[in-house]
A tleap script that builds the chain and sets N, CA, C and O, in Angstrom:
source leaprc.protein.ff14SB
mol = sequence {
  NMET ASP LEU GLU ALA ARG ALA ARG VAL LEU
  LEU ALA ARG TRP ARG ALA LEU ILE GLY ARG
  VAL ALA PHE PHE ALA VAL PHE GLY LEU THR
  ARG PHE ARG LEU VAL GLU HIE PHE GLU LEU
  ARG PRO GLY SER VAL ILE VAL ASP LEU ALA
  ALA GLU SER GLY GLY ASN VAL GLU LEU THR
  LYS PRO GLY GLU GLN ILE ASP VAL GLY GLY
  VAL LEU ILE VAL GLY THR ARG ASN VAL PRO
  SER THR MET PRO LEU HIE ALA SER MET LEU
  TYR ALA ARG ASN VAL ALA ASN LEU LEU LEU
  HIE LEU VAL LYS ASP ALA ALA ILE ASN LEU
  ASP PHE GLU ASP GLU ILE THR LYS GLY ALA
  CYS VAL THR HIE ASP GLY GLU ILE VAL SER
  GLU ARG ALA LYS GLN LEU LEU ALA ALA ALA
  CSER
}
set mol.1.N position { -25.061 4.147 -33.784 }
set mol.1.CA position { -25.392 4.181 -32.510 }
set mol.1.C position { -25.091 5.402 -31.810 }
set mol.1.O position { -23.934 5.615 -31.448 }
set mol.2.N position { -26.080 6.285 -31.568 }
set mol.2.CA position { -25.830 7.482 -30.877 }
set mol.2.C position { -25.087 7.429 -29.338 }
set mol.2.O position { -24.986 6.361 -28.734 }
set mol.3.N position { -24.720 8.367 -28.933 }
set mol.3.CA position { -24.104 8.091 -27.259 }
set mol.3.C position { -24.880 7.978 -26.148 }
set mol.3.O position { -24.515 7.452 -25.096 }
set mol.4.N position { -26.181 8.570 -26.411 }
set mol.4.CA position { -27.155 7.952 -25.408 }
set mol.4.C position { -27.457 6.513 -25.580 }
set mol.4.O position { -27.526 5.828 -24.559 }
set mol.5.N position { -27.669 5.904 -26.867 }
set mol.5.CA position { -28.043 4.626 -26.651 }
set mol.5.C position { -27.066 3.881 -26.494 }
set mol.5.O position { -27.399 2.729 -26.216 }
set mol.6.N position { -25.528 4.134 -26.584 }
set mol.6.CA position { -24.483 3.495 -26.154 }
set mol.6.C position { -24.546 2.983 -24.761 }
set mol.6.O position { -24.522 1.834 -24.319 }
set mol.7.N position { -24.666 4.588 -23.968 }
set mol.7.CA position { -24.678 4.610 -22.729 }
set mol.7.C position { -25.953 3.495 -21.948 }
set mol.7.O position { -25.938 2.720 -20.992 }
set mol.8.N position { -26.920 3.908 -22.895 }
set mol.8.CA position { -27.858 2.508 -22.140 }
set mol.8.C position { -27.483 1.105 -21.975 }
set mol.8.O position { -27.495 0.386 -20.976 }
set mol.9.N position { -27.083 0.843 -23.412 }
set mol.9.CA position { -26.445 -0.730 -23.536 }
set mol.9.C position { -25.615 -0.933 -22.533 }
set mol.9.O position { -25.691 -1.967 -21.869 }
set mol.10.N position { -24.500 0.237 -22.219 }
set mol.10.CA position { -23.533 -0.222 -21.256 }
set mol.10.C position { -24.250 -0.366 -19.704 }
set mol.10.O position { -23.945 -1.293 -18.953 }
set mol.11.N position { -25.039 0.468 -19.413 }
set mol.11.CA position { -25.802 0.305 -18.249 }
set mol.11.C position { -26.147 -0.963 -17.950 }
set mol.11.O position { -25.801 -1.707 -17.032 }
set mol.12.N position { -26.920 -1.105 -18.908 }
set mol.12.CA position { -27.810 -2.522 -19.025 }
set mol.12.C position { -26.903 -3.731 -18.978 }
set mol.12.O position { -27.471 -4.701 -18.477 }
set mol.13.N position { -25.844 -3.920 -19.299 }
set mol.13.CA position { -24.942 -4.769 -18.998 }
set mol.13.C position { -24.356 -4.980 -17.593 }
set mol.13.O position { -23.913 -6.045 -17.165 }
set mol.14.N position { -24.422 -3.752 -16.909 }
set mol.14.CA position { -24.054 -3.639 -15.800 }
set mol.14.C position { -24.963 -3.790 -14.552 }
set mol.14.O position { -24.665 -3.924 -13.365 }
set mol.15.N position { -26.166 -3.729 -15.185 }
set mol.15.CA position { -27.471 -3.996 -14.375 }
set mol.15.C position { -27.409 -5.454 -14.161 }
set mol.15.O position { -27.497 -5.945 -13.036 }
set mol.16.N position { -27.243 -6.214 -15.340 }
set mol.16.CA position { -27.593 -7.531 -15.590 }
set mol.16.C position { -26.485 -8.098 -14.481 }
set mol.16.O position { -26.930 -8.825 -13.593 }
set mol.17.N position { -25.121 -7.808 -14.495 }
set mol.17.CA position { -24.338 -8.213 -13.990 }
set mol.17.C position { -24.332 -8.135 -12.214 }
set mol.17.O position { -23.999 -9.084 -11.503 }
set mol.18.N position { -24.824 -6.648 -11.654 }
set mol.18.CA position { -24.666 -6.431 -10.329 }
set mol.18.C position { -26.018 -6.233 -9.830 }
set mol.18.O position { -26.120 -6.385 -8.612 }
set mol.19.N position { -27.017 -5.950 -10.420 }
set mol.19.CA position { -28.185 -5.550 -10.082 }
set mol.19.C position { -28.546 -4.317 -9.514 }
set mol.19.O position { -29.697 -3.970 -9.248 }
set mol.20.N position { -27.413 -3.605 -9.321 }
set mol.20.CA position { -27.721 -2.156 -8.755 }
set mol.20.C position { -26.415 -1.387 -9.372 }
set mol.20.O position { -25.314 -1.849 -9.673 }
set mol.21.N position { -26.949 0.022 -9.458 }
set mol.21.CA position { -25.970 0.866 -10.258 }
set mol.21.C position { -25.590 2.168 -9.572 }
set mol.21.O position { -26.512 2.940 -9.304 }
set mol.22.N position { -24.546 2.453 -9.305 }
set mol.22.CA position { -24.100 3.888 -8.934 }
set mol.22.C position { -23.754 4.438 -10.440 }
set mol.22.O position { -22.829 4.024 -11.139 }
set mol.23.N position { -24.632 5.393 -10.763 }
set mol.23.CA position { -24.498 6.157 -12.003 }
set mol.23.C position { -23.898 7.308 -11.844 }
set mol.23.O position { -24.334 8.147 -11.055 }
set mol.24.N position { -22.691 7.519 -12.662 }
set mol.24.CA position { -21.996 8.876 -12.480 }
set mol.24.C position { -21.962 9.620 -13.785 }
set mol.24.O position { -21.235 9.264 -14.713 }
set mol.25.N position { -22.798 10.704 -13.842 }
set mol.25.CA position { -22.854 11.493 -15.419 }
set mol.25.C position { -21.563 11.980 -15.840 }
set mol.25.O position { -20.673 11.871 -14.995 }
set mol.26.N position { -21.292 12.429 -16.812 }
set mol.26.CA position { -20.311 12.984 -17.627 }
set mol.26.C position { -20.543 14.409 -17.719 }
set mol.26.O position { -21.390 14.858 -18.491 }
set mol.27.N position { -19.757 15.223 -16.888 }
set mol.27.CA position { -20.010 16.756 -17.084 }
set mol.27.C position { -20.188 17.582 -18.356 }
set mol.27.O position { -19.429 17.297 -19.283 }
set mol.28.N position { -20.901 18.371 -18.506 }
set mol.28.CA position { -20.864 18.900 -19.845 }
set mol.28.C position { -21.348 18.419 -21.263 }
set mol.28.O position { -21.324 19.102 -22.287 }
set mol.29.N position { -21.801 17.095 -21.139 }
set mol.29.CA position { -22.656 16.582 -22.280 }
set mol.29.C position { -23.904 16.855 -22.030 }
set mol.29.O position { -24.255 17.223 -20.909 }
set mol.30.N position { -24.938 16.681 -23.270 }
set mol.30.CA position { -26.210 17.003 -23.125 }
set mol.30.C position { -27.051 16.122 -22.057 }
set mol.30.O position { -27.082 14.898 -21.924 }
set mol.31.N position { -27.424 16.686 -21.660 }
set mol.31.CA position { -28.197 15.755 -20.280 }
set mol.31.C position { -29.122 14.585 -20.791 }
set mol.31.O position { -30.258 14.954 -21.088 }
set mol.32.N position { -28.858 13.287 -20.943 }
set mol.32.CA position { -29.787 12.303 -20.952 }
set mol.32.C position { -30.543 11.416 -19.708 }
set mol.32.O position { -30.045 11.110 -18.625 }
set mol.33.N position { -31.715 11.146 -20.143 }
set mol.33.CA position { -32.327 10.245 -18.932 }
set mol.33.C position { -32.167 8.691 -19.200 }
set mol.33.O position { -32.881 7.856 -19.754 }
set mol.34.N position { -31.075 8.658 -18.648 }
set mol.34.CA position { -30.493 6.989 -18.600 }
set mol.34.C position { -30.891 6.127 -17.786 }
set mol.34.O position { -30.992 4.974 -18.204 }
set mol.35.N position { -31.261 6.445 -16.279 }
set mol.35.CA position { -31.743 5.572 -15.674 }
set mol.35.C position { -33.244 5.967 -14.948 }
set mol.35.O position { -33.455 7.068 -14.439 }
set mol.36.N position { -34.165 4.948 -14.995 }
set mol.36.CA position { -35.420 5.108 -14.864 }
set mol.36.C position { -35.274 4.455 -13.439 }
set mol.36.O position { -34.662 3.395 -13.302 }
set mol.37.N position { -35.878 5.147 -12.336 }
set mol.37.CA position { -35.473 4.504 -11.049 }
set mol.37.C position { -36.380 3.031 -10.763 }
set mol.37.O position { -36.162 2.172 -9.908 }
set mol.38.N position { -37.546 3.090 -11.882 }
set mol.38.CA position { -38.338 1.492 -11.449 }
set mol.38.C position { -37.405 0.336 -12.431 }
set mol.38.O position { -37.823 -0.777 -12.748 }
set mol.39.N position { -36.290 0.810 -12.742 }
set mol.39.CA position { -35.453 -0.265 -13.629 }
set mol.39.C position { -34.406 -0.780 -12.394 }
set mol.39.O position { -33.640 -1.710 -12.643 }
set mol.40.N position { -34.401 -0.270 -11.322 }
set mol.40.CA position { -33.306 -0.753 -10.211 }
set mol.40.C position { -34.139 -1.172 -9.016 }
set mol.40.O position { -35.271 -0.742 -8.793 }
set mol.41.N position { -33.428 -2.123 -8.200 }
set mol.41.CA position { -33.687 -3.113 -7.272 }
set mol.41.C position { -33.757 -2.357 -6.035 }
set mol.41.O position { -32.913 -1.497 -5.782 }
set mol.42.N position { -34.851 -2.667 -5.139 }
set mol.42.CA position { -34.747 -1.775 -3.923 }
set mol.42.C position { -33.018 -1.922 -3.248 }
set mol.42.O position { -32.332 -2.933 -3.394 }
set mol.43.N position { -32.659 -0.916 -2.660 }
set mol.43.CA position { -31.130 -1.391 -1.976 }
set mol.43.C position { -30.315 -0.601 -3.000 }
set mol.43.O position { -29.209 -0.222 -2.617 }
set mol.44.N position { -30.732 -0.263 -4.375 }
set mol.44.CA position { -29.913 0.287 -5.113 }
set mol.44.C position { -29.646 1.779 -4.778 }
set mol.44.O position { -30.493 2.426 -4.161 }
set mol.45.N position { -28.253 2.431 -5.259 }
set mol.45.CA position { -28.026 3.740 -5.167 }
set mol.45.C position { -27.556 4.403 -6.660 }
set mol.45.O position { -26.777 3.967 -7.507 }
set mol.46.N position { -28.292 5.530 -6.619 }
set mol.46.CA position { -27.870 6.329 -7.973 }
set mol.46.C position { -27.060 7.683 -7.294 }
set mol.46.O position { -27.492 8.131 -6.232 }
set mol.47.N position { -25.933 8.281 -7.916 }
set mol.47.CA position { -25.174 9.078 -7.173 }
set mol.47.C position { -25.306 9.921 -8.855 }
set mol.47.O position { -24.655 9.539 -9.827 }
set mol.48.N position { -26.116 10.898 -8.880 }
set mol.48.CA position { -26.406 11.564 -10.092 }
set mol.48.C position { -25.605 13.079 -10.307 }
set mol.48.O position { -26.134 14.174 -10.114 }
set mol.49.N position { -24.149 12.837 -10.771 }
set mol.49.CA position { -23.616 14.305 -10.916 }
set mol.49.C position { -24.067 15.286 -11.698 }
set mol.49.O position { -23.579 16.413 -11.629 }
set mol.50.N position { -24.991 14.997 -12.482 }
set mol.50.CA position { -25.453 15.986 -13.224 }
set mol.50.C position { -26.642 16.656 -12.600 }
set mol.50.O position { -27.229 17.417 -13.369 }
set mol.51.N position { -27.182 16.544 -11.277 }
set mol.51.CA position { -27.977 16.636 -10.632 }
set mol.51.C position { -28.406 18.370 -10.811 }
set mol.51.O position { -29.491 18.888 -11.076 }
set mol.52.N position { -27.400 18.821 -10.609 }
set mol.52.CA position { -27.457 20.416 -10.627 }
set mol.52.C position { -27.806 21.213 -11.969 }
set mol.52.O position { -28.233 22.360 -12.094 }
set mol.53.N position { -27.509 20.306 -12.876 }
set mol.53.CA position { -28.044 20.818 -14.244 }
set mol.53.C position { -29.286 19.924 -14.800 }
set mol.53.O position { -29.449 19.814 -16.015 }
set mol.54.N position { -30.186 19.269 -13.838 }
set mol.54.CA position { -31.329 18.701 -14.120 }
set mol.54.C position { -31.203 17.151 -14.191 }
set mol.54.O position { -32.144 16.473 -14.603 }
set mol.55.N position { -30.007 16.588 -13.775 }
set mol.55.CA position { -29.700 15.227 -13.499 }
set mol.55.C position { -30.013 14.104 -15.106 }
set mol.55.O position { -30.420 14.438 -16.219 }
set mol.56.N position { -29.662 12.920 -14.635 }
set mol.56.CA position { -29.458 11.855 -15.663 }
set mol.56.C position { -30.816 11.057 -15.245 }
set mol.56.O position { -31.237 10.264 -16.087 }
set mol.57.N position { -31.509 11.183 -14.081 }
set mol.57.CA position { -32.388 10.249 -13.415 }
set mol.57.C position { -33.827 11.259 -13.502 }
set mol.57.O position { -33.973 12.411 -13.093 }
set mol.58.N position { -34.636 10.505 -14.079 }
set mol.58.CA position { -35.854 11.315 -13.897 }
set mol.58.C position { -36.541 12.116 -12.553 }
set mol.58.O position { -37.115 13.204 -12.512 }
set mol.59.N position { -36.246 11.132 -11.475 }
set mol.59.CA position { -36.506 11.761 -10.239 }
set mol.59.C position { -35.526 12.777 -9.152 }
set mol.59.O position { -35.935 13.261 -8.097 }
set mol.60.N position { -34.031 12.953 -9.781 }
set mol.60.CA position { -33.327 13.374 -9.423 }
set mol.60.C position { -33.879 14.722 -8.793 }
set mol.60.O position { -34.821 15.250 -9.384 }
set mol.61.N position { -33.383 15.329 -7.652 }
set mol.61.CA position { -34.021 16.468 -7.017 }
set mol.61.C position { -32.770 17.311 -6.659 }
set mol.61.O position { -32.197 17.064 -5.597 }
set mol.62.N position { -32.231 18.454 -7.613 }
set mol.62.CA position { -31.058 18.848 -7.049 }
set mol.62.C position { -30.481 19.184 -5.543 }
set mol.62.O position { -30.990 20.222 -5.121 }
set mol.63.N position { -29.823 18.756 -4.888 }
set mol.63.CA position { -29.556 18.875 -3.701 }
set mol.63.C position { -29.804 18.222 -2.517 }
set mol.63.O position { -29.329 18.496 -1.415 }
set mol.64.N position { -30.796 17.090 -2.884 }
set mol.64.CA position { -31.507 16.164 -2.218 }
set mol.64.C position { -31.320 14.796 -2.209 }
set mol.64.O position { -31.714 14.093 -3.140 }
set mol.65.N position { -30.814 14.405 -1.343 }
set mol.65.CA position { -31.507 12.632 -1.112 }
set mol.65.C position { -32.863 12.354 -1.026 }
set mol.65.O position { -33.644 12.714 -0.145 }
set mol.66.N position { -33.156 11.445 -2.362 }
set mol.66.CA position { -34.566 10.773 -1.918 }
set mol.66.C position { -34.495 9.415 -1.971 }
set mol.66.O position { -33.671 8.894 -2.724 }
set mol.67.N position { -35.368 8.619 -1.163 }
set mol.67.CA position { -35.862 7.415 -1.651 }
set mol.67.C position { -37.166 7.254 -2.443 }
set mol.67.O position { -38.168 7.949 -2.270 }
set mol.68.N position { -37.034 6.219 -3.367 }
set mol.68.CA position { -38.080 5.795 -3.954 }
set mol.68.C position { -37.996 4.457 -4.320 }
set mol.68.O position { -37.214 3.962 -5.132 }
set mol.69.N position { -39.224 3.674 -3.382 }
set mol.69.CA position { -39.488 2.322 -3.454 }
set mol.69.C position { -38.073 1.819 -3.259 }
set mol.69.O position { -37.678 0.992 -4.081 }
set mol.70.N position { -37.443 2.109 -2.517 }
set mol.70.CA position { -35.870 1.463 -2.009 }
set mol.70.C position { -34.878 1.677 -2.852 }
set mol.70.O position { -33.902 0.929 -2.910 }
set mol.71.N position { -35.037 2.764 -3.620 }
set mol.71.CA position { -33.808 3.160 -4.438 }
set mol.71.C position { -33.341 4.668 -3.963 }
set mol.71.O position { -34.126 5.614 -4.025 }
set mol.72.N position { -32.183 4.783 -3.550 }
set mol.72.CA position { -31.923 5.898 -3.169 }
set mol.72.C position { -31.127 6.706 -4.137 }
set mol.72.O position { -30.063 6.358 -4.650 }
set mol.73.N position { -31.868 8.002 -4.355 }
set mol.73.CA position { -31.266 8.937 -5.446 }
set mol.73.C position { -30.732 9.861 -4.806 }
set mol.73.O position { -31.382 10.581 -4.048 }
set mol.74.N position { -29.313 10.005 -5.030 }
set mol.74.CA position { -28.654 11.537 -4.514 }
set mol.74.C position { -28.224 12.384 -5.664 }
set mol.74.O position { -27.498 12.193 -6.640 }
set mol.75.N position { -29.085 13.622 -5.106 }
set mol.75.CA position { -28.619 14.528 -6.168 }
set mol.75.C position { -27.776 15.946 -5.761 }
set mol.75.O position { -28.096 17.097 -6.058 }
set mol.76.N position { -26.580 15.483 -4.975 }
set mol.76.CA position { -25.909 16.589 -4.510 }
set mol.76.C position { -25.446 17.374 -5.692 }
set mol.76.O position { -25.090 17.033 -6.820 }
set mol.77.N position { -25.550 18.448 -5.136 }
set mol.77.CA position { -24.943 19.797 -6.073 }
set mol.77.C position { -23.417 19.900 -5.846 }
set mol.77.O position { -22.905 19.657 -4.753 }
set mol.78.N position { -22.780 20.243 -6.853 }
set mol.78.CA position { -21.427 20.507 -6.924 }
set mol.78.C position { -20.530 19.762 -6.343 }
set mol.78.O position { -19.714 20.276 -5.579 }
set mol.79.N position { -20.531 18.570 -6.579 }
set mol.79.CA position { -20.036 17.312 -6.048 }
set mol.79.C position { -18.229 17.527 -5.803 }
set mol.79.O position { -17.724 17.114 -4.760 }
set mol.80.N position { -17.548 18.069 -6.662 }
set mol.80.CA position { -16.379 18.360 -6.539 }
set mol.80.C position { -15.910 19.160 -5.364 }
set mol.80.O position { -14.822 18.966 -4.821 }
set mol.81.N position { -16.748 20.035 -5.008 }
set mol.81.CA position { -16.467 21.037 -3.337 }
set mol.81.C position { -16.817 20.074 -2.355 }
set mol.81.O position { -16.404 20.184 -1.200 }
set mol.82.N position { -17.556 19.124 -2.725 }
set mol.82.CA position { -17.611 18.246 -1.221 }
set mol.82.C position { -16.485 17.192 -1.019 }
set mol.82.O position { -16.415 16.366 -0.108 }
set mol.83.N position { -15.617 17.384 -2.051 }
set mol.83.CA position { -14.338 16.286 -1.578 }
set mol.83.C position { -13.202 17.113 -2.178 }
set mol.83.O position { -12.494 16.714 -3.102 }
set mol.84.N position { -13.116 18.008 -1.724 }
set mol.84.CA position { -11.801 19.373 -1.749 }
set mol.84.C position { -10.269 18.472 -2.354 }
set mol.84.O position { -9.685 18.730 -3.407 }
set mol.85.N position { -9.898 17.447 -1.397 }
set mol.85.CA position { -8.779 16.599 -1.883 }
set mol.85.C position { -8.918 15.979 -3.232 }
set mol.85.O position { -7.895 15.771 -3.884 }
set mol.86.N position { -10.068 15.671 -3.702 }
set mol.86.CA position { -9.988 15.234 -4.903 }
set mol.86.C position { -10.399 16.074 -6.102 }
set mol.86.O position { -10.090 15.759 -7.252 }
set mol.87.N position { -11.106 17.154 -5.791 }
set mol.87.CA position { -11.758 18.180 -6.552 }
set mol.87.C position { -10.726 18.484 -7.838 }
set mol.87.O position { -11.062 18.246 -8.998 }
set mol.88.N position { -9.420 19.046 -7.468 }
set mol.88.CA position { -8.698 19.193 -8.501 }
set mol.88.C position { -7.964 18.016 -9.416 }
set mol.88.O position { -7.543 18.159 -10.564 }
set mol.89.N position { -7.929 16.972 -8.709 }
set mol.89.CA position { -7.629 15.939 -9.396 }
set mol.89.C position { -8.652 15.428 -10.761 }
set mol.89.O position { -8.352 15.060 -11.896 }
set mol.90.N position { -10.008 15.600 -10.051 }
set mol.90.CA position { -10.911 15.535 -10.995 }
set mol.90.C position { -10.982 16.295 -11.973 }
set mol.90.O position { -11.139 15.774 -13.077 }
set mol.91.N position { -10.911 17.427 -11.887 }
set mol.91.CA position { -10.660 18.763 -12.738 }
set mol.91.C position { -9.662 18.225 -13.806 }
set mol.91.O position { -9.853 18.226 -15.022 }
set mol.92.N position { -8.624 17.790 -13.179 }
set mol.92.CA position { -7.276 17.818 -14.155 }
set mol.92.C position { -7.559 16.687 -14.966 }
set mol.92.O position { -7.182 16.776 -16.134 }
set mol.93.N position { -8.123 15.667 -14.627 }
set mol.93.CA position { -8.156 14.354 -15.182 }
set mol.93.C position { -9.074 14.710 -16.496 }
set mol.93.O position { -8.868 14.261 -17.623 }
set mol.94.N position { -10.121 15.600 -16.126 }
set mol.94.CA position { -11.140 15.987 -17.036 }
set mol.94.C position { -10.683 16.729 -18.333 }
set mol.94.O position { -11.063 16.543 -19.489 }
set mol.95.N position { -9.761 17.625 -17.837 }
set mol.95.CA position { -9.167 18.789 -18.952 }
set mol.95.C position { -8.307 17.609 -19.506 }
set mol.95.O position { -8.402 17.509 -20.729 }
set mol.96.N position { -7.670 16.889 -19.041 }
set mol.96.CA position { -6.273 15.735 -19.873 }
set mol.96.C position { -7.177 15.181 -20.758 }
set mol.96.O position { -6.969 15.204 -21.971 }
set mol.97.N position { -8.232 14.648 -20.231 }
set mol.97.CA position { -9.292 13.611 -21.394 }
set mol.97.C position { -9.573 14.627 -22.258 }
set mol.97.O position { -9.261 14.378 -23.423 }
set mol.98.N position { -10.113 15.797 -22.036 }
set mol.98.CA position { -10.653 16.624 -23.124 }
set mol.98.C position { -9.614 16.922 -24.321 }
set mol.98.O position { -9.822 16.897 -25.534 }
set mol.99.N position { -8.428 17.212 -23.608 }
set mol.99.CA position { -7.355 17.490 -24.586 }
set mol.99.C position { -6.608 16.522 -25.450 }
set mol.99.O position { -5.967 16.815 -26.459 }
set mol.100.N position { -6.798 15.123 -24.838 }
set mol.100.CA position { -6.532 13.907 -25.574 }
set mol.100.C position { -7.603 13.894 -26.959 }
set mol.100.O position { -7.338 13.725 -28.150 }
set mol.101.N position { -8.653 14.097 -26.401 }
set mol.101.CA position { -9.793 14.087 -27.494 }
set mol.101.C position { -9.964 14.779 -28.649 }
set mol.101.O position { -10.592 14.585 -29.690 }
set mol.102.N position { -9.207 15.693 -28.190 }
set mol.102.CA position { -9.445 17.182 -29.077 }
set mol.102.C position { -7.822 17.027 -30.088 }
set mol.102.O position { -7.777 17.496 -31.226 }
set mol.103.N position { -6.965 16.528 -29.645 }
set mol.103.CA position { -5.764 16.605 -30.335 }
set mol.103.C position { -5.609 15.334 -31.126 }
set mol.103.O position { -6.025 14.402 -30.438 }
set mol.104.N position { -5.205 14.955 -32.222 }
set mol.104.CA position { -5.123 13.803 -32.964 }
set mol.104.C position { -3.916 14.270 -34.001 }
set mol.104.O position { -3.860 15.211 -34.792 }
set mol.105.N position { -2.733 12.954 -33.583 }
set mol.105.CA position { -1.727 13.224 -34.717 }
set mol.105.C position { -0.775 14.530 -34.471 }
set mol.105.O position { -0.083 15.165 -35.267 }
set mol.106.N position { -0.992 14.687 -33.114 }
set mol.106.CA position { -0.202 16.166 -32.551 }
set mol.106.C position { -0.882 17.420 -33.433 }
set mol.106.O position { -0.172 18.390 -33.698 }
set mol.107.N position { -2.170 17.378 -33.847 }
set mol.107.CA position { -2.689 18.451 -34.149 }
set mol.107.C position { -4.310 18.654 -33.436 }
set mol.107.O position { -5.171 17.817 -33.167 }
set mol.108.N position { -4.276 20.216 -33.270 }
set mol.108.CA position { -5.944 19.915 -32.847 }
set mol.108.C position { -6.893 19.687 -33.818 }
set mol.108.O position { -6.977 20.415 -34.808 }
set mol.109.N position { -7.681 18.659 -33.610 }
set mol.109.CA position { -8.821 18.532 -34.349 }
set mol.109.C position { -10.171 18.885 -33.945 }
set mol.109.O position { -10.534 18.272 -32.942 }
set mol.110.N position { -10.929 19.606 -34.378 }
set mol.110.CA position { -12.307 20.328 -34.106 }
set mol.110.C position { -13.207 19.889 -34.729 }
set mol.110.O position { -13.571 20.490 -35.739 }
set mol.111.N position { -13.649 19.067 -34.446 }
set mol.111.CA position { -14.887 18.198 -35.153 }
set mol.111.C position { -16.353 18.543 -34.487 }
set mol.111.O position { -16.780 17.905 -33.525 }
set mol.112.N position { -16.990 19.491 -35.030 }
set mol.112.CA position { -18.226 20.230 -34.634 }
set mol.112.C position { -19.302 19.045 -34.695 }
set mol.112.O position { -20.303 19.217 -33.999 }
set mol.113.N position { -19.234 18.072 -35.310 }
set mol.113.CA position { -20.237 16.952 -35.397 }
set mol.113.C position { -20.257 16.306 -34.110 }
set mol.113.O position { -21.291 15.760 -33.725 }
set mol.114.N position { -18.955 16.319 -33.235 }
set mol.114.CA position { -18.760 15.594 -32.212 }
set mol.114.C position { -19.238 15.979 -31.000 }
set mol.114.O position { -18.768 16.984 -30.466 }
set mol.115.N position { -20.419 15.108 -30.285 }
set mol.115.CA position { -20.869 16.193 -29.023 }
set mol.115.C position { -19.728 16.628 -27.827 }
set mol.115.O position { -19.970 17.534 -27.030 }
set mol.116.N position { -18.579 15.932 -27.815 }
set mol.116.CA position { -18.155 16.405 -26.901 }
set mol.116.C position { -17.264 17.766 -27.180 }
set mol.116.O position { -17.149 18.691 -26.377 }
set mol.117.N position { -16.661 17.695 -28.478 }
set mol.117.CA position { -16.210 18.844 -29.003 }
set mol.117.C position { -17.086 20.014 -29.070 }
set mol.117.O position { -16.762 21.093 -28.573 }
set mol.118.N position { -18.227 19.806 -29.698 }
set mol.118.CA position { -19.112 21.032 -29.562 }
set mol.118.C position { -19.559 21.338 -28.635 }
set mol.118.O position { -19.667 22.564 -28.674 }
set mol.119.N position { -20.131 20.738 -27.227 }
set mol.119.CA position { -20.173 21.143 -26.233 }
set mol.119.C position { -19.102 22.063 -25.080 }
set mol.119.O position { -19.393 22.730 -24.087 }
set mol.120.N position { -17.618 21.710 -25.803 }
set mol.120.CA position { -16.611 22.162 -24.881 }
set mol.120.C position { -16.483 23.604 -25.711 }
set mol.120.O position { -15.963 24.530 -25.088 }
set mol.121.N position { -16.782 23.772 -26.638 }
set mol.121.CA position { -16.190 24.948 -27.313 }
set mol.121.C position { -17.299 25.863 -27.515 }
set mol.121.O position { -18.380 25.587 -28.035 }
set mol.122.N position { -16.794 27.350 -26.897 }
set mol.122.CA position { -17.535 28.385 -26.969 }
set mol.122.C position { -17.713 29.381 -28.218 }
set mol.122.O position { -18.795 29.780 -28.649 }
set mol.123.N position { -16.537 29.678 -28.677 }
set mol.123.CA position { -16.072 30.445 -29.780 }
set mol.123.C position { -15.367 29.869 -30.744 }
set mol.123.O position { -14.495 29.093 -30.352 }
set mol.124.N position { -15.496 30.031 -32.026 }
set mol.124.CA position { -14.777 29.536 -33.032 }
set mol.124.C position { -14.522 30.677 -33.908 }
set mol.124.O position { -15.406 31.533 -33.931 }
set mol.125.N position { -13.429 30.866 -34.672 }
set mol.125.CA position { -13.377 31.647 -35.703 }
set mol.125.C position { -14.034 32.985 -35.595 }
set mol.125.O position { -14.646 33.423 -36.569 }
set mol.126.N position { -13.953 33.665 -34.491 }
set mol.126.CA position { -14.262 34.819 -34.137 }
set mol.126.C position { -15.999 34.900 -33.662 }
set mol.126.O position { -16.467 35.922 -33.161 }
set mol.127.N position { -16.749 33.760 -33.892 }
set mol.127.CA position { -18.139 33.322 -33.962 }
set mol.127.C position { -18.619 32.655 -32.425 }
set mol.127.O position { -17.893 31.911 -31.765 }
set mol.128.N position { -19.451 32.919 -32.181 }
set mol.128.CA position { -19.906 32.109 -31.034 }
set mol.128.C position { -20.569 30.901 -31.366 }
set mol.128.O position { -21.616 30.973 -32.008 }
set mol.129.N position { -20.139 29.863 -31.042 }
set mol.129.CA position { -20.790 28.502 -31.369 }
set mol.129.C position { -21.602 27.674 -30.438 }
set mol.129.O position { -22.326 26.754 -30.820 }
set mol.130.N position { -21.443 28.054 -29.148 }
set mol.130.CA position { -22.241 27.327 -28.270 }
set mol.130.C position { -23.536 28.014 -28.124 }
set mol.130.O position { -23.728 29.225 -28.014 }
set mol.131.N position { -24.348 27.106 -28.140 }
set mol.131.CA position { -26.125 27.272 -28.378 }
set mol.131.C position { -26.244 27.951 -26.952 }
set mol.131.O position { -26.690 29.097 -26.889 }
set mol.132.N position { -25.875 27.306 -25.855 }
set mol.132.CA position { -26.171 27.900 -24.295 }
set mol.132.C position { -25.693 29.448 -24.376 }
set mol.132.O position { -26.355 30.396 -23.951 }
set mol.133.N position { -24.545 29.523 -24.941 }
set mol.133.CA position { -23.932 31.108 -24.818 }
set mol.133.C position { -24.637 31.850 -25.475 }
set mol.133.O position { -24.814 33.011 -25.107 }
set mol.134.N position { -25.257 31.308 -26.706 }
set mol.134.CA position { -25.916 32.506 -27.524 }
set mol.134.C position { -27.209 32.735 -26.656 }
set mol.134.O position { -27.683 33.858 -26.483 }
set mol.135.N position { -27.743 31.583 -26.123 }
set mol.135.CA position { -28.969 31.925 -25.288 }
set mol.135.C position { -28.916 32.866 -24.078 }
set mol.135.O position { -29.803 33.654 -23.752 }
set mol.136.N position { -27.823 32.680 -23.503 }
set mol.136.CA position { -27.561 33.732 -22.252 }
set mol.136.C position { -27.228 34.971 -23.171 }
set mol.136.O position { -27.876 35.933 -22.760 }
set mol.137.N position { -26.605 35.236 -24.053 }
set mol.137.CA position { -26.202 36.707 -24.521 }
set mol.137.C position { -27.486 37.209 -24.976 }
set mol.137.O position { -27.737 38.408 -24.846 }
set mol.138.N position { -28.481 36.260 -25.595 }
set mol.138.CA position { -29.762 37.037 -25.804 }
set mol.138.C position { -30.827 37.621 -24.929 }
set mol.138.O position { -31.566 38.597 -25.049 }
set mol.139.N position { -30.641 36.579 -23.884 }
set mol.139.CA position { -31.631 36.954 -22.611 }
set mol.139.C position { -30.842 38.186 -21.725 }
set mol.139.O position { -31.460 38.954 -20.988 }
set mol.140.N position { -29.614 38.225 -21.897 }
set mol.140.CA position { -29.097 39.610 -21.362 }
set mol.140.C position { -29.308 40.855 -22.246 }
set mol.140.O position { -29.323 41.929 -21.644 }
set mol.141.N position { -29.472 40.876 -23.581 }
set mol.141.CA position { -29.828 41.946 -23.906 }
set mol.141.C position { -30.843 42.489 -24.150 }
set mol.141.O position { -30.846 43.677 -24.473 }
savepdb mol mol.pdb
quit
C-alpha cells in the first residue's frame, strides 16, 4: 500500500471515530488529495498546512478561510510564521525526524525509492536529483 493509500485509511478511521477531521499535511511530501470536503460533516474544520503549495483538500484556497456546506477549510499560508513561539520547535522536530529517518544503524541510508528521502535530497554524487530543482534550473536558463 502506498503512502497516499495508507494516509486515506488512517483518516477514514479517525473520521469514523470522531466525525470531524482537522487535517495537517506533512511538509515536503508529494501533494495528495486526501480529504474531499463532502466526506465531512457540517461543523468540521480542515487546517491544510500544504495550502501554500496547492493543498491536500480539493477546495483549499491559499491564504483564505472558506466555508463549504458548513465545513470550514483553512488555507493559511506559511503557518509556522503565524506562531513564532512554536515555529523553531516545529522546524527542529521536522529536521530531527528527517535525520532519524535517514540514519540507520549509525550510518546514512539514502534510499532514493523512498518518497521522504527522494523529496528531501536536492543533489547526490555531484548530480541534481530533485525533479523540482531540475525544473527550476531549466526554466531559469
